[in-house]
Phi, psi and omega in degrees: 000321181297319179296321178296319179297316179297318179298316179296319178296315179299320179289331182276340184308314180300331181276346179265000178081012182263354183294156179265152178273152176299337182275350182301335179298336180287338184297333182261003183279134176289338186265357184231124175277147182226149171226125177235125179238116181265169183305322180300316180291321178296322178294319178297314179300317180297319180293319180297321184268359187303329184270357177283125184269001178299135183300317180296321179296316179297322177295318177299317180300316179298319178294313182302321180294335184267357184258134177274316176198159176229130175234131180234130178238131184228142177208148172247003181271127183300317180296317178295320179298319178296319178295318178299318180296313180297318180294319179298314180298318177298317180295316180300316180293310185289330181269355180056044175287148180262133177288124180274312178190165175234144176229132174237126180227095186067235178272357181273129178240130179236126178240134177244133177231151179223155166248124185302149180251212186289337177206186184293342183260357182236147175233151177274335178211139174237124178240130177237132179232123184238132175230157175071035180291126181271174186304320185290336179262323192260354186284116177224121176052042177079007180246146179239103182282120180282322186223137176226132176238123179236132173230135182228130179237154179150215176241080194265125177273109184299323181296320180291319179297315180296317180296315181293319180295327177294316180293329182273359179058045175280184183312137185299339176295327178292332181299333182288347179297324183286354177265355182287000000 
């Protein structure tokens, strides 16, 4: 009976939100930088900014409330970048993510994938994979990130994300999201 209980709990974990992501292995890598922002932190940021009447801030708050987590993995190491690429491709296939768009700007390649949400304007997951970032785009504090993998889960309104990224002057590939 005890073995059956353990088996049932193990099978239920993915449905309880306790499951681990295929990307979690990158969190312990010396060659890959990570940023993880969970719903609790997003909620705190939204509460702090709640009284700001600026339109862009209010738009950010609405987006923040709809996101469960954001994970960003960055590397300038060729081996780590290759591992990130292979893992991302495996994840896209196994999770049946839909390619939203590709952007090529010189040697920089940006790929966007989504998992559909409750309607055509919302996604449950947005994955962005960037390779070949050149010095003028990727240089931060003396570092040049070759590869960036971002995954965001929740109930994400693509029009709001695209609109906000346009206002924030982020990578021009992100601007196309508000046209989706």
